[in-house]
PAPA-474035 format. One record per residue: residue number from 1; x, z, y of N, C-alpha, C in turn. Coordinates in steps of 0.2 Angstrom, whole numbers. Atoms other than C-alpha are relative to their C-alpha. Layout:
# PAPA-474035
{r NUM,{X,Z,Y},{X,Z,Y},{X,Z,Y}}
...
This chain:
# PAPA-474035
{r 1,{4,0,-6},{0,0,0},{4,0,6}}
{r 2,{-4,0,-6},{6,-4,17},{-5,2,6}}
{r 3,{4,-3,-5},{0,6,32},{4,0,6}}
{r 4,{-3,0,-6},{5,3,50},{-4,1,6}}
{r 5,{4,0,-6},{0,5,68},{3,-5,5}}
{r 6,{-2,5,-5},{1,-7,82},{-4,1,7}}
{r 7,{3,0,-6},{-3,-9,100},{-2,-8,1}}
{r 8,{3,7,-1},{-14,-25,103},{-1,0,8}}
{r 9,{0,1,-7},{-12,-31,121},{-6,-5,1}}
{r 10,{6,5,-1},{-29,-39,127},{1,-4,7}}
{r 11,{0,3,-6},{-31,-52,140},{-4,4,5}}
{r 12,{4,-4,-5},{-36,-44,157},{-7,-1,0}}
{r 13,{7,0,-1},{-54,-39,157},{-4,-2,-7}}
{r 14,{3,2,7},{-57,-44,138},{1,6,-5}}
{r 15,{-1,-5,5},{-53,-27,130},{-6,2,-4}}
{r 16,{6,-2,3},{-71,-23,126},{-2,-5,-6}}
{r 17,{2,5,5},{-74,-40,118},{5,0,-6}}
{r 18,{-6,0,5},{-57,-39,109},{-1,5,-5}}
{r 19,{1,-6,4},{-61,-22,102},{-6,-2,-5}}
{r 20,{5,2,5},{-77,-29,94},{2,-5,-5}}
{r 21,{-3,5,5},{-67,-44,86},{4,4,-5}}
{r 22,{-5,-3,5},{-54,-32,79},{-3,4,-5}}
{r 23,{3,-4,5},{-66,-21,70},{-3,-4,-5}}
{r 24,{2,4,5},{-72,-36,61},{5,-3,-5}}
{r 25,{-5,3,4},{-55,-40,54},{1,6,-6}}
{r 26,{-1,-5,6},{-53,-32,36},{7,3,0}}
{r 27,{-6,-4,0},{-40,-18,36},{2,2,7}}
{r 28,{-2,-2,-7},{-40,-15,55},{-5,5,2}}
{r 29,{4,-5,-2},{-46,1,62},{2,1,8}}
{r 30,{-2,-1,-7},{-47,3,81},{-1,8,2}}
{r 31,{0,-7,-1},{-42,21,87},{-1,2,8}}
{r 32,{0,-2,-7},{-41,20,106},{1,-7,4}}
{r 33,{-1,5,-5},{-42,8,121},{1,3,7}}
{r 34,{-2,-3,-6},{-33,11,137},{-3,-4,6}}
{r 35,{3,3,-5},{-39,6,154},{4,-7,2}}
{r 36,{-4,6,-2},{-25,-7,156},{0,-5,-6}}
{r 37,{1,5,5},{-30,-17,140},{4,1,-6}}
{r 38,{-3,-1,6},{-20,-9,127},{-4,3,-5}}
{r 39,{5,-3,6},{-29,-6,110},{5,2,-6}}
{r 40,{-4,-3,6},{-21,6,97},{-4,-1,-6}}
{r 41,{3,2,7},{-25,0,79},{4,3,-5}}
{r 42,{-4,-1,6},{-20,5,62},{-2,-6,-5}}
{r 43,{1,6,5},{-18,-9,48},{2,3,-7}}
{r 44,{-1,-2,7},{-20,-5,30},{-1,-7,-5}}
{r 45,{0,5,5},{-16,-18,16},{3,2,-6}}
{r 46,{-2,-2,7},{-12,-18,-2},{7,-1,-1}}
{r 47,{-8,2,0},{6,-25,1},{2,-2,6}}
{r 48,{-3,2,-6},{18,-31,14},{-3,-7,2}}
{r 49,{2,7,-2},{12,-49,13},{-7,0,3}}
{r 50,{7,-1,-3},{-6,-43,16},{0,2,7}}
{r 51,{0,-3,-7},{-1,-33,31},{2,-6,5}}
{r 52,{-2,6,-4},{8,-49,38},{-6,-4,1}}
{r 53,{6,4,-1},{-8,-59,35},{-5,3,5}}
{r 54,{5,-3,-5},{-18,-46,45},{3,0,7}}
{r 55,{-3,1,-6},{-5,-46,59},{-1,-7,3}}
{r 56,{1,7,-2},{-6,-65,60},{-7,-1,2}}
{r 57,{7,1,-2},{-25,-64,60},{-2,3,7}}
{r 58,{1,-3,-6},{-25,-52,74},{3,-4,6}}
{r 59,{-4,4,-5},{-12,-62,84},{-4,-6,2}}
{r 60,{4,6,-2},{-23,-77,83},{-7,0,3}}
{r 61,{6,-1,-4},{-38,-69,91},{0,-3,7}}
{r 62,{0,3,-6},{-43,-78,107},{3,5,6}}
{r 63,{-2,-4,-6},{-40,-63,119},{6,4,-1}}
{r 64,{-6,-4,2},{-24,-56,111},{6,-3,4}}
{r 65,{-6,3,-3},{-9,-58,122},{7,1,-4}}
{r 66,{-5,-2,4},{3,-49,110},{-2,6,-4}}
{r 67,{1,-6,5},{4,-37,95},{7,3,-1}}
{r 68,{-7,-3,1},{18,-24,94},{-1,6,-5}}
{r 69,{1,-5,6},{20,-14,78},{4,6,3}}
{r 70,{-3,-6,-2},{24,4,82},{2,4,-6}}
{r 71,{-2,-4,6},{25,12,64},{-2,-4,-6}}
{r 72,{2,3,7},{25,5,46},{3,4,-5}}
{r 73,{-2,-4,6},{26,14,29},{-3,-4,-6}}
{r 74,{2,3,6},{25,6,12},{0,6,-5}}
{r 75,{0,-4,5},{19,17,-2},{0,-3,-7}}
{r 76,{0,3,7},{24,12,-20},{-6,2,-4}}
{r 77,{5,-3,4},{11,23,-28},{-5,4,4}}
{r 78,{4,-4,-5},{-2,28,-15},{-5,5,-4}}
{r 79,{4,-5,4},{-12,37,-29},{3,6,-1}}
{r 80,{-4,-6,2},{2,49,-31},{1,4,7}}
{r 81,{-2,-4,-6},{4,63,-18},{8,1,0}}
{r 82,{-7,-1,-1},{21,66,-11},{2,7,-2}}
{r 83,{-2,-6,3},{31,80,-19},{3,4,6}}
{r 84,{-2,-4,-5},{34,94,-7},{8,2,0}}
{r 85,{-7,-2,0},{52,98,-2},{1,7,-1}}
{r 86,{-1,-7,2},{60,114,-9},{4,3,6}}
Protein backbone atom coordinates (compact mmCIF):
# COMPACT_ATOMS: atom_id res chain seq x y z
CA UNK A 1 0.00 0.00 0.00
CA UNK A 2 1.20 3.49 -0.85
CA UNK A 3 0.03 6.42 1.26
CA UNK A 4 1.06 9.97 0.52
CA UNK A 5 0.02 13.55 1.07
CA UNK A 6 0.21 16.46 -1.31
CA UNK A 7 -0.64 20.07 -1.85
CA UNK A 8 -2.73 20.68 -4.95
CA UNK A 9 -2.46 24.25 -6.22
CA UNK A 10 -5.73 25.45 -7.76
CA UNK A 11 -6.15 28.03 -10.48
CA UNK A 12 -7.16 31.32 -8.76
CA UNK A 13 -10.83 31.34 -7.82
CA UNK A 14 -11.34 27.68 -8.72
CA UNK A 15 -10.52 25.99 -5.39
CA UNK A 16 -14.16 25.12 -4.60
CA UNK A 17 -14.78 23.59 -8.03
CA UNK A 18 -11.48 21.73 -7.89
CA UNK A 19 -12.27 20.37 -4.44
CA UNK A 20 -15.43 18.81 -5.85
CA UNK A 21 -13.45 17.26 -8.71
CA UNK A 22 -10.79 15.89 -6.36
CA UNK A 23 -13.26 14.03 -4.14
CA UNK A 24 -14.43 12.18 -7.25
CA UNK A 25 -10.95 10.75 -7.92
CA UNK A 26 -10.67 7.24 -6.37
CA UNK A 27 -8.00 7.16 -3.67
CA UNK A 28 -8.03 10.90 -3.02
CA UNK A 29 -9.28 12.47 0.19
CA UNK A 30 -9.43 16.25 0.69
CA UNK A 31 -8.45 17.46 4.16
CA UNK A 32 -8.18 21.25 3.93
CA UNK A 33 -8.48 24.17 1.55
CA UNK A 34 -6.65 27.44 2.18
CA UNK A 35 -7.82 30.89 1.12
CA UNK A 36 -4.98 31.12 -1.41
CA UNK A 37 -6.04 28.02 -3.37
CA UNK A 38 -3.91 25.33 -1.76
CA UNK A 39 -5.74 22.04 -1.23
CA UNK A 40 -4.29 19.43 1.13
CA UNK A 41 -5.02 15.85 0.07
CA UNK A 42 -4.02 12.32 0.92
CA UNK A 43 -3.66 9.67 -1.74
CA UNK A 44 -3.98 5.95 -1.08
CA UNK A 45 -3.16 3.29 -3.66
CA UNK A 46 -2.43 -0.42 -3.69
CA UNK A 47 1.14 0.14 -4.91
CA UNK A 48 3.59 2.76 -6.21
CA UNK A 49 2.33 2.52 -9.80
CA UNK A 50 -1.24 3.10 -8.63
CA UNK A 51 -0.13 6.17 -6.69
CA UNK A 52 1.62 7.55 -9.79
CA UNK A 53 -1.56 7.00 -11.80
CA UNK A 54 -3.59 8.95 -9.22
CA UNK A 55 -1.05 11.82 -9.12
CA UNK A 56 -1.18 12.03 -12.92
CA UNK A 57 -4.99 12.01 -12.89
CA UNK A 58 -5.01 14.86 -10.36
CA UNK A 59 -2.44 16.85 -12.35
CA UNK A 60 -4.61 16.54 -15.49
CA UNK A 61 -7.68 18.14 -13.86
CA UNK A 62 -8.50 21.44 -15.57
CA UNK A 63 -8.05 23.78 -12.62
CA UNK A 64 -4.80 22.27 -11.25
CA UNK A 65 -1.71 24.45 -11.57
CA UNK A 66 0.64 22.06 -9.76
CA UNK A 67 0.78 19.08 -7.39
CA UNK A 68 3.52 18.87 -4.76
CA UNK A 69 4.08 15.66 -2.81
CA UNK A 70 4.73 16.33 0.87
CA UNK A 71 4.97 12.83 2.35
CA UNK A 72 5.04 9.27 1.00
CA UNK A 73 5.14 5.89 2.71
CA UNK A 74 4.96 2.40 1.28
CA UNK A 75 3.73 -0.44 3.46
CA UNK A 76 4.79 -3.92 2.35
CA UNK A 77 2.23 -5.62 4.59
CA UNK A 78 -0.46 -3.07 5.50
CA UNK A 79 -2.46 -5.74 7.30
CA UNK A 80 0.31 -6.16 9.88
CA UNK A 81 0.82 -3.63 12.62
CA UNK A 82 4.23 -2.16 13.22
CA UNK A 83 6.23 -3.74 16.01
CA UNK A 84 6.82 -1.36 18.89
CA UNK A 85 10.42 -0.32 19.55
CA UNK A 86 11.99 -1.70 22.71
